[in-house]
C-alpha positions in Angstrom: 39.2 92.6 83.5 41.6 89.9 82.4 43.1 92.0 79.6 44.3 94.7 82.0 45.9 91.9 84.2 47.6 90.5 81.1 49.0 93.9 80.1 50.2 94.6 83.6 51.8 91.1 83.9 53.5 91.5 80.5 55.1 94.8 81.4 53.0 97.1 79.3 53.4 100.7 80.5 50.2 102.4 81.4 50.1 106.2 80.7 47.7 108.8 82.0 45.7 111.5 80.2 48.4 114.0 81.3 51.1 111.8 79.8 49.3 111.7 76.5 48.9 115.5 76.5 52.5 116.0 77.4 53.6 113.6 74.6 51.7 115.5 71.9 52.3 119.1 73.1 55.7 119.0 74.8 57.4 116.0 73.3 57.4 113.9 76.5 59.0 110.6 75.8 56.7 107.6 76.3 58.2 104.1 76.3 57.4 101.5 73.7 54.3 99.4 74.6 52.6 102.3 76.3 48.8 102.0 76.9 46.3 104.7 77.6 43.3 102.9 79.1 40.0 104.6 78.4 36.3 103.7 78.9 33.3 105.2 77.2 29.9 106.0 78.5 30.4 105.4 82.2 28.7 102.0 82.5 27.8 101.2 86.1 29.2 97.7 85.7 32.7 99.2 85.3 32.5 99.9 89.0 32.7 96.2 89.6 34.6 94.7 86.7 37.3 97.4 86.0 37.7 99.9 88.8 38.8 97.3 91.4 41.8 96.2 89.4 42.6 99.8 88.4 42.7 100.8 92.0 44.6 97.7 93.0 47.5 98.5 90.6 46.9 102.3 90.5 46.6 102.1 86.7 45.8 105.4 85.1 42.4 105.4 83.3 40.2 108.0 81.6 36.4 107.6 81.6 34.3 109.5 79.1 31.0 110.6 80.5 27.7 111.7 78.7 26.6 114.0 81.5 22.9 114.3 80.6 22.4 110.5 80.7 24.1 110.4 84.1 22.0 113.3 85.4 18.7 111.7 84.3 17.7 108.0 84.6 21.0 106.5 83.6 19.5 104.6 80.6 21.5 104.7 77.4 19.1 105.6 74.6 20.6 103.1 72.1 20.1 100.3 74.6 16.5 101.4 75.1 15.8 101.4 71.3 17.5 98.1 70.8 15.1 96.5 73.3 12.1 98.4 72.0 12.3 97.6 68.3 8.7 96.5 68.3 7.5 100.1 68.8 10.1 101.8 66.6 8.6 103.4 63.5 11.8 103.1 61.5 14.5 100.4 61.3 16.9 100.6 64.2 19.9 101.2 61.9 18.1 104.3 60.5 18.1 105.9 63.9 21.8 106.8 63.5 21.2 108.7 60.3 18.3 111.0 61.3 18.8 114.6 62.5 19.4 115.0 66.2 16.1 116.7 66.9 14.2 113.8 65.4 16.3 111.3 67.3 15.4 113.0 70.6 11.7 113.0 69.7 11.9 109.3 68.8 13.6 108.4 72.0 11.1 110.2 74.1 8.2 108.6 72.3 9.7 105.2 72.9 10.2 105.9 76.6 6.4 106.6 76.9 5.1 103.8 74.7 7.5 101.0 75.4 6.8 98.5 78.2 10.5 97.8 78.6 11.5 98.6 82.1 15.3 99.0 82.2 17.4 99.3 85.3 19.9 102.2 85.6 22.9 101.4 83.4 25.2 104.5 84.0 27.1 105.5 87.0 25.8 108.4 89.2 27.1 111.9 89.9 28.2 110.6 93.3 30.1 107.7 91.7 31.9 110.2 89.5 32.8 112.5 92.4 34.0 109.6 94.5 36.1 108.1 91.7 37.6 111.6 91.0 39.3 111.5 94.4 41.7 108.9 93.0 44.6 110.7 91.3 45.0 107.9 88.7 41.3 108.2 87.5 40.5 111.1 85.2 37.3 112.0 83.3 36.7 113.3 79.8 33.6 114.7 78.2 31.4 112.6 75.9 28.6 115.2 75.2 25.4 115.5 77.1 23.0 113.0 75.5 25.4 111.0 73.3 24.2 112.2 69.9 26.0 111.5 66.7 27.6 114.9 66.2 27.4 115.0 62.4 23.6 114.8 62.8 23.6 117.9 65.0 22.9 121.5 64.0 25.5 124.1 64.9 23.6 125.1 68.1 23.0 121.5 69.1 26.7 120.6 68.6 27.8 123.6 70.7 25.4 122.8 73.5 26.4 119.1 73.6 30.1 119.9 73.9 30.2 123.0 76.0 27.5 122.0 78.5 29.1 118.5 79.0 32.5 120.0 79.6 31.3 122.6 82.0 29.1 120.1 83.9 31.8 117.5 84.2 34.3 120.1 85.5 31.7 121.1 88.2 31.2 117.4 89.3 34.9 116.5 89.5 36.3 119.9 90.5 38.9 119.4 87.8 39.5 120.9 84.3 38.2 118.7 81.4 41.2 118.0 79.1 39.9 115.2 76.9 36.8 114.3 74.8 35.5 111.2 73.0 33.3 111.5 69.9 30.1 109.5 70.5 30.2 106.2 68.6 33.4 107.5 67.1 31.6 109.7 64.6 33.9 112.7 64.1 32.7 116.1 63.2 35.4 118.6 62.4 33.1 121.5 63.6 33.7 120.1 67.1 37.5 120.6 67.0 37.4 124.4 67.2 34.8 124.3 70.0 37.0 121.9 71.9 40.1 124.0 71.5 38.2 127.1 72.7 37.2 125.2 75.8 40.8 124.3 76.6 40.4 120.6 75.8 43.7 119.2 74.6 42.9 115.7 73.1 40.0 114.0 71.5 39.6 110.3 70.7 37.9 108.4 67.9 37.2 104.8 67.3 39.6 104.4 64.4 41.2 101.1 65.2 44.9 101.4 65.3 47.7 102.4 67.7 48.3 106.1 68.0 51.6 107.8 66.8 53.3 111.2 67.3 52.1 112.2 63.8 48.4 111.9 64.7 46.3 115.0 65.2 45.7 115.2 69.0 42.0 115.9 68.2 41.6 112.8 66.0 43.4 110.1 68.1 42.8 106.5 67.1 42.1 103.8 69.7 42.2 100.1 69.9 38.7 98.9 70.8 38.0 96.1 73.3 34.2 95.7 73.0 31.6 93.8 74.9 31.7 90.0 74.3 35.2 90.0 73.0 37.4 87.1 74.1 40.5 87.7 76.0 42.6 86.4 73.1 40.9 88.8 70.7 41.4 91.6 73.1 45.1 90.9 73.4 45.4 90.6 69.6 43.7 94.0 69.2 45.9 95.7 71.7 49.2 94.4 70.4 48.2 95.3 66.9 47.9 91.8 65.4 44.1 91.8 64.7 43.9 95.0 62.7 46.7 93.8 60.4 44.9 90.5 59.9 41.7 92.4 58.9 43.6 94.5 56.4 45.1 91.4 54.9 41.7 89.8 54.6 40.2 92.9 52.9 43.0 92.7 50.2 42.0 89.2 49.2 
């Protein structure tokens, strides 16, 4: 992961999940240029392209895990649907707008009718347990099946959050202190559930650096997505790219 190497070489200070919690709840001082490194979804490829450098430099990192996907076949439903558009009964973009119950039915129908044979994409429970032995690697909850929470009923939302936190705590033998909203889709109903579970911070995909004035359950993040160039990644992290986008939107 070239971006992590660049940050390390240029003296950016990596902070842990614990540091972030202490910053928001106890006023812990964090130096300028601090970076909390997070990964969503638990992609198996991270074991080969991120974890080696994290372990080499002992860089703190938090990985957000959708427990149900890991427990099952390890195939991400959005990846399956992308590759099976020929059997989808609705446009792919509409999948993210339908009620969660309907989304689940659609995914199961595609699983049985599609001839797309996907290899496992997610890490395994054993991978998670093994990684949890490193003190600089922490895990946060990311629901069970990675639904869009605003599309969930009250019962579905509660299940997705509570069960994922409880399951992840069992796997890692650690308390779950952080949560990532799937696809960044925030649902304020989730905040009270998270607080009752003892979760301390939750992250979105709002693209900007975090500050002390942010709500710890609505923390922004700077995204480094698949296919991005190293230069674009650096521009995102140092805050240049979001400012450029804002300038363009004003034109």
